[in-house]
Backbone bond lengths (Angstrom), bond angles and torsions (degrees), N, CA, C in turn:
res aa  C-N    CA-C-N  psi(-1)  N-CA   C-N-CA  omega(-1)  CA-C   N-CA-C  phi
1 X - - - 1.454 - - 1.531 108.28 -
2 X 1.312 117.34 137.12 1.461 122.33 179.86 1.526 110.38 -73.63
3 X 1.329 115.64 169.44 1.465 119.96 179.28 1.526 109.70 -66.08
4 X 1.338 116.72 151.95 1.466 120.21 -178.38 1.528 111.31 -62.75
5 X 1.320 116.88 144.90 1.465 120.88 177.83 1.529 110.49 -75.41
6 X 1.313 115.69 165.68 1.465 120.04 175.44 1.527 110.44 -65.25
7 X 1.335 116.78 -41.68 1.466 121.09 -173.86 1.523 110.46 -129.39
8 X 1.316 115.43 136.79 1.463 121.73 167.05 1.518 106.86 -103.35
9 X 1.322 116.45 113.15 1.458 121.16 174.59 1.519 106.02 -89.75
10 X 1.313 116.71 121.04 1.461 122.36 -174.40 1.518 109.50 -108.56
11 X 1.316 115.16 119.90 1.463 121.24 -177.71 1.528 108.02 -123.37
12 X 1.312 116.12 114.79 1.458 119.96 174.06 1.521 107.52 -97.41
13 X 1.324 115.15 147.77 1.467 118.73 -174.79 1.514 110.67 -143.19
14 X 1.320 114.80 146.71 1.463 122.57 171.89 1.525 107.22 -154.04
15 X 1.333 115.36 111.53 1.464 122.42 178.75 1.533 112.23 51.76
16 X 1.326 116.00 59.27 1.466 122.24 -178.05 1.528 112.18 -121.55
17 X 1.336 117.04 33.15 1.465 119.59 -174.80 1.529 113.96 -55.69
18 X 1.311 118.46 -29.70 1.457 120.42 -179.03 1.530 112.85 -76.95
19 X 1.316 117.21 -18.69 1.461 120.88 -170.91 1.525 114.99 -119.71
20 X 1.323 118.18 -24.85 1.460 120.08 -170.38 1.528 112.72 -64.07
21 X 1.327 118.97 -34.39 1.463 121.25 178.39 1.521 112.30 -60.96
22 X 1.337 118.26 -55.48 1.468 119.09 177.11 1.538 112.98 -60.91
23 X 1.321 117.80 -34.37 1.468 120.47 178.17 1.529 110.18 -63.38
24 X 1.331 116.76 -45.76 1.472 120.94 178.70 1.526 110.40 -65.18
25 X 1.318 117.30 -44.10 1.465 120.70 -179.45 1.527 111.51 -60.33
26 X 1.325 117.52 -35.94 1.464 119.52 179.15 1.529 111.43 -67.53
27 X 1.324 117.03 -31.22 1.464 120.18 176.02 1.526 109.69 -72.26
28 X 1.317 116.98 -44.21 1.466 120.81 -178.89 1.529 112.45 -65.75
29 X 1.324 117.96 -18.80 1.465 122.28 -179.68 1.529 113.00 -90.05
30 X 1.313 118.21 9.63 1.458 121.38 -177.82 1.524 112.74 -62.80
31 X 1.332 116.34 144.77 1.465 120.88 175.83 1.525 111.20 -71.21
32 X 1.314 117.95 -24.35 1.461 122.92 172.78 1.519 106.64 -94.91
33 X 1.309 117.79 117.84 1.458 120.31 -175.96 1.516 114.87 -95.27
34 X 1.332 118.14 -4.54 1.464 122.10 -175.82 1.528 110.19 -87.08
35 X 1.327 115.69 74.34 1.468 121.27 -179.21 1.527 109.27 -147.53
36 X 1.316 113.82 163.87 1.458 121.44 166.23 1.516 106.04 -119.53
37 X 1.308 116.88 147.10 1.454 122.25 174.57 1.520 106.97 -113.33
38 X 1.323 115.66 116.33 1.457 121.95 -179.69 1.526 107.56 -108.70
39 X 1.327 115.95 110.39 1.465 122.05 178.91 1.526 106.59 -100.34
40 X 1.328 116.81 120.75 1.462 121.01 179.49 1.525 107.87 -115.95
41 X 1.328 114.80 107.89 1.459 120.56 -179.22 1.521 109.62 -86.08
42 X 1.312 116.26 137.42 1.463 121.97 -175.16 1.527 112.56 -102.80
43 X 1.338 116.14 40.52 1.461 120.20 175.56 1.515 114.04 86.83
44 X 1.313 116.72 39.34 1.465 120.61 -179.75 1.525 111.80 -58.07
45 X 1.326 115.27 146.28 1.458 121.53 176.67 1.519 112.64 -102.87
46 X 1.331 116.84 4.58 1.459 121.31 179.59 1.536 109.07 -112.26
47 X 1.314 118.50 -154.24 1.466 122.08 -176.02 1.536 113.54 -92.44
48 X 1.308 118.11 15.56 1.460 121.16 -178.12 1.522 112.21 -53.00
49 X 1.323 117.42 -49.14 1.475 121.06 -177.06 1.525 110.73 -64.08
50 X 1.327 117.67 -45.18 1.471 120.17 179.55 1.526 111.22 -59.28
51 X 1.317 116.77 -42.39 1.457 120.67 -179.94 1.525 109.81 -66.08
52 X 1.327 117.46 -46.20 1.467 120.62 179.57 1.527 110.75 -61.62
53 X 1.326 117.54 -43.35 1.475 120.75 -179.71 1.527 111.91 -63.51
54 X 1.317 118.24 -26.43 1.467 120.14 179.61 1.535 111.51 -65.13
55 X 1.316 118.45 -13.54 1.463 122.81 177.98 1.533 112.44 -96.88
56 X 1.332 117.62 -2.82 1.462 120.14 -177.75 1.528 113.95 -69.84
57 X 1.326 118.03 -6.68 1.466 119.65 173.01 1.527 109.97 -63.54
58 X 1.327 116.82 -25.54 1.463 121.25 173.68 1.531 106.34 -79.97
59 X 1.333 118.51 121.26 1.469 120.45 -175.41 1.523 114.49 -64.24
60 X 1.326 117.75 -10.98 1.471 120.61 178.34 1.524 112.02 -81.81
61 X 1.332 117.40 -9.03 1.466 121.42 -174.57 1.524 110.38 -103.54
62 X 1.334 115.60 127.96 1.477 122.48 172.51 1.523 107.68 -123.97
63 X 1.320 116.63 134.14 1.467 121.25 177.66 1.524 107.37 -117.67
64 X 1.317 115.78 125.81 1.461 122.92 178.75 1.522 106.87 -120.22
65 X 1.321 116.53 137.43 1.463 121.25 179.65 1.526 108.12 -118.02
66 X 1.307 116.47 123.04 1.463 121.09 178.13 1.519 110.38 -67.81
67 X 1.327 115.99 144.82 1.466 120.76 177.63 1.519 111.62 -69.12
68 X 1.329 116.50 -28.39 1.462 121.97 177.42 1.515 108.16 -143.88
69 X 1.319 116.55 160.62 1.458 121.81 -179.57 1.523 109.48 -70.28
70 X 1.336 116.02 122.94 1.465 121.41 -179.97 1.518 112.63 -93.37
71 X 1.327 117.15 -24.81 1.454 121.36 -172.77 1.523 109.45 97.07
72 X 1.310 116.44 164.85 1.465 122.58 -170.97 1.528 113.99 -56.16
73 X 1.315 118.34 -62.97 1.467 119.32 -173.71 1.517 113.53 -72.47
74 X 1.323 120.77 -39.08 1.472 117.88 172.78 1.531 112.22 -60.32
75 X 1.334 118.16 -33.73 1.456 120.51 177.07 1.526 110.63 -68.69
76 X 1.312 118.07 -37.45 1.466 121.00 175.56 1.535 110.18 -63.48
77 X 1.314 116.48 -39.65 1.465 119.70 176.69 1.524 110.69 -62.80
78 X 1.312 116.96 -40.54 1.470 120.28 177.86 1.523 110.03 -61.88
79 X 1.315 117.02 -43.92 1.465 120.60 178.61 1.525 110.41 -59.92
80 X 1.328 117.65 -43.12 1.469 121.05 179.93 1.526 111.05 -62.17
81 X 1.331 116.92 -36.10 1.469 120.49 179.15 1.532 111.53 -66.07
82 X 1.314 117.74 -23.85 1.464 122.35 -179.18 1.533 112.95 -89.17
83 X 1.320 116.98 -9.76 1.467 121.72 -175.62 1.523 111.28 -67.41
84 X 1.342 115.72 139.13 1.457 121.58 177.01 1.526 112.42 -115.87
85 X 1.323 118.25 -12.36 1.457 122.53 -174.49 1.516 113.61 -74.45
86 X 1.322 114.80 162.47 1.466 121.97 175.82 1.529 109.49 -69.20
87 X 1.319 116.26 -32.75 1.460 122.72 178.13 1.519 108.67 -119.41
88 X 1.338 116.12 154.55 1.463 120.00 172.91 1.521 108.72 -124.73
89 X 1.317 113.92 146.96 1.462 122.03 178.79 1.513 107.15 -140.52
90 X 1.318 117.37 116.41 1.461 120.45 173.34 1.520 108.35 -78.40
91 X 1.309 115.02 136.79 1.465 120.73 177.91 1.521 107.27 -135.38
92 X 1.313 116.79 112.63 1.461 120.74 -177.28 1.526 110.86 -63.82
93 X 1.314 114.92 145.66 1.465 121.50 -174.59 1.526 113.73 -74.89
94 X 1.326 117.14 1.32 1.467 119.97 174.49 1.528 111.27 -120.21
95 X 1.337 116.40 18.98 1.461 122.20 178.88 1.519 110.39 -116.70
96 X 1.313 116.10 161.85 1.462 121.41 169.55 1.529 107.54 -116.87
97 X 1.318 115.66 152.55 1.454 122.92 -175.01 1.527 108.93 -113.10
98 X 1.329 116.85 134.02 1.460 119.84 172.70 1.519 108.62 -56.75
99 X 1.333 117.32 145.38 1.468 121.85 -175.81 1.526 113.23 -62.04
100 X 1.310 118.65 -25.04 1.464 121.99 -178.48 1.534 113.17 -96.73
101 X 1.301 118.19 6.60 1.464 122.16 -173.85 1.530 112.62 -56.87
102 X 1.326 117.32 -55.76 1.464 119.52 -175.72 1.522 111.62 -66.56
103 X 1.311 116.92 -38.74 1.465 120.49 178.62 1.532 110.78 -61.52
104 X 1.324 116.70 -42.90 1.461 121.51 178.26 1.521 110.84 -65.86
105 X 1.330 116.48 -43.96 1.456 121.77 -178.97 1.518 111.25 -60.99
106 X 1.328 116.94 -50.48 1.460 121.02 -177.94 1.530 109.96 -64.93
107 X 1.321 116.45 -43.03 1.458 119.70 179.14 1.513 112.58 -59.75
108 X 1.326 116.36 -43.42 1.467 120.78 -179.36 1.524 111.29 -65.90
109 X 1.319 117.72 -46.43 1.461 120.25 -179.17 1.524 111.45 -69.53
110 X 1.325 117.97 -32.54 1.464 120.25 177.42 1.526 111.93 -67.28
111 X 1.325 117.94 -29.38 1.466 119.82 -179.83 1.526 112.25 -75.31
112 X 1.329 116.64 -19.32 1.470 120.85 179.29 1.524 109.42 -130.26
113 X 1.332 117.54 82.99 1.465 120.01 -177.08 1.529 113.92 -59.55
114 X 1.342 117.11 -22.07 1.462 119.88 179.78 1.530 112.51 -77.64
115 X 1.329 117.61 -14.10 1.470 121.30 179.16 1.524 109.21 -80.82
116 X 1.306 115.97 129.51 1.455 120.69 178.13 1.510 113.00 -95.73
117 X 1.335 115.91 -25.63 1.447 122.04 -175.50 1.518 110.14 -137.28
118 X 1.310 116.27 154.04 1.454 121.48 174.31 1.513 109.14 -135.90
119 X 1.302 115.83 152.52 1.453 121.53 176.78 1.514 108.42 -125.96
120 X 1.301 116.82 143.11 1.456 120.52 171.45 1.514 107.24 -132.33
121 X 1.295 115.26 152.86 1.457 120.85 -179.68 1.519 107.23 -128.27
122 X 1.318 115.53 140.11 1.461 117.36 175.88 1.518 108.75 -94.35
123 X 1.330 116.20 156.51 1.464 119.68 -175.02 1.522 111.67 -64.94
124 X 1.331 118.36 -28.24 1.469 119.69 178.29 1.523 110.77 -66.15
125 X 1.341 117.10 -38.30 1.461 121.15 -179.83 1.516 112.13 -74.96
126 X 1.334 117.10 -20.52 1.459 119.89 -178.11 1.524 111.67 -103.62
127 X 1.308 117.39 24.20 1.452 121.14 178.26 1.521 113.10 76.54
128 X 1.327 116.91 22.85 1.454 120.90 178.52 1.515 114.33 85.15
129 X 1.328 117.15 8.93 1.465 120.79 -177.79 1.519 110.14 -115.54
130 X 1.316 116.24 148.01 1.454 120.76 173.33 1.519 108.99 -70.91
131 X 1.321 115.81 160.26 1.451 121.15 -179.15 1.525 111.53 -62.88
132 X 1.343 118.39 132.11 1.463 120.60 177.57 1.528 112.34 -70.28
133 X 1.324 117.32 -15.00 1.464 121.67 -178.09 1.514 112.65 -88.12
134 X 1.313 118.12 9.39 1.451 119.79 177.22 1.514 111.23 107.75
135 X 1.327 114.75 -164.54 1.461 119.05 -174.44 1.522 111.91 -66.52
136 X 1.292 114.72 146.73 1.452 120.24 175.22 1.513 107.29 -94.30
137 X 1.293 120.60 149.45 1.458 125.67 5.50 1.528 112.61 -90.75
138 X 1.352 117.57 135.69 1.458 118.69 171.96 1.522 108.79 -68.72
139 X 1.308 116.94 153.17 1.457 121.19 -177.80 1.515 110.19 -110.71
140 X 1.308 115.86 143.62 1.454 120.98 179.48 1.523 109.20 -104.39
141 X 1.320 115.73 123.56 1.460 121.85 175.60 1.520 106.92 -118.57
142 X 1.312 116.67 174.38 1.465 119.48 179.21 1.530 111.53 -59.78
143 X 1.321 117.71 -34.39 1.460 119.39 -178.45 1.521 112.63 -80.82
144 X 1.316 117.94 -30.78 1.467 119.74 -179.10 1.520 112.06 -84.70
145 X 1.287 118.16 -24.13 1.465 120.39 -177.85 1.527 108.86 -153.35
146 X 1.336 118.32 66.84 1.461 120.95 -170.01 1.516 115.72 -67.19
147 X 1.295 118.46 -24.66 1.467 119.22 -175.95 1.513 112.25 -120.88
148 X 1.301 116.45 26.16 1.477 120.76 -179.77 1.526 109.37 -63.20
149 X 1.299 117.20 115.28 1.461 121.80 178.55 1.517 111.43 -121.72
150 X 1.319 117.89 -2.03 1.454 121.41 -177.21 1.510 109.45 -92.60
151 X 1.338 118.68 106.37 1.458 120.58 -177.29 1.513 113.93 -61.85
152 X 1.298 119.46 -29.08 1.456 121.30 -179.44 1.510 110.63 -136.47
153 X 1.301 116.76 141.51 1.449 121.79 177.53 1.513 108.17 -126.46
154 X 1.339 119.51 140.57 1.465 120.96 -178.09 1.520 111.81 -56.07
155 X 1.334 116.70 132.58 1.450 121.93 177.81 1.514 114.61 82.81
156 X 1.326 117.17 -7.44 1.458 121.11 -178.60 1.528 109.80 -111.63
157 X 1.313 114.29 150.21 1.457 120.32 177.67 1.518 107.17 -116.90
158 X 1.311 116.86 124.76 1.450 121.82 -172.71 1.514 110.16 -102.89
159 X 1.318 115.87 142.34 1.448 122.64 172.09 1.516 106.56 -140.06
160 X 1.311 116.44 154.73 1.457 117.98 -173.60 1.517 112.01 -154.82
161 X 1.315 113.49 164.34 1.454 119.42 167.49 1.519 105.79 -74.57
162 X 1.311 116.43 139.38 1.466 119.93 -177.89 1.526 110.64 -59.59
163 X 1.332 117.05 -43.30 1.471 119.65 -178.10 1.532 111.22 -63.53
164 X 1.336 118.03 -36.52 1.463 120.68 178.47 1.525 111.06 -68.14
165 X 1.335 116.19 -39.79 1.459 120.25 178.35 1.522 110.21 -62.62
166 X 1.318 116.29 -44.68 1.472 119.52 -179.28 1.514 111.43 -66.63
167 X 1.324 116.86 -37.09 1.465 120.61 178.45 1.524 110.45 -65.84
168 X 1.332 117.05 -37.41 1.454 121.78 179.40 1.519 110.78 -65.84
169 X 1.299 117.11 -32.87 1.454 121.51 -177.38 1.510 110.55 106.32
170 X 1.297 115.93 167.65 1.456 121.74 -178.00 1.519 111.64 -71.11
171 X 1.332 113.21 170.25 1.459 118.77 170.22 1.518 107.19 -62.12
172 X 1.284 115.82 137.65 1.458 120.25 176.48 1.512 107.53 -102.63
173 X 1.311 116.10 126.46 1.463 120.44 -179.69 1.517 107.75 -84.60
174 X 1.320 114.79 124.65 1.466 120.45 176.99 1.513 108.21 -126.97
175 X 1.304 115.77 140.52 1.442 120.69 174.19 1.527 108.07 -94.02
176 X 1.308 115.96 124.42 1.462 120.03 179.02 1.518 107.28 -102.93
177 X 1.286 115.95 122.81 1.456 120.81 -177.74 1.526 109.88 -100.98
178 X 1.314 114.94 136.79 1.467 119.63 177.56 1.513 109.17 -70.25
179 X 1.322 116.06 145.05 1.470 121.09 -179.40 1.502 111.51 -74.57
């Protein structure tokens, strides 16, 4: 087995045949090449797996297919368990990633070893405006976000050190009921 990559890009998928190809291609086009892409399919009934497997000629790509549907957050937890990188980055199977995303993420976290997590926001999610708090991605440390338990926030893209993610614990699945 080769040495662990800097980043494990984790992509969970379920019936995303129209989007998974461009999502994978955006990861493969990164300016930082030291990553693995782990695609974990949750029992798709369409061509998602076939499309994802067509990228396995690139040794950085691994495709895993669950024997049964786990659901969104349990599948994300499974993907995290398969990660080998120093950092992890979830990338949804219907999104595309800017080519400099991983390079920016690793650079930012490397400059602040005490930060376990980082957040970045795109201008589309922020109403077309850059973050008022300065350059993205902002970094989360114990003092800046001591009780952060929400793995994902709307409009924000999270990346983390693998050890910090594991220490925080897995995604917790909660059912939210309408009032």
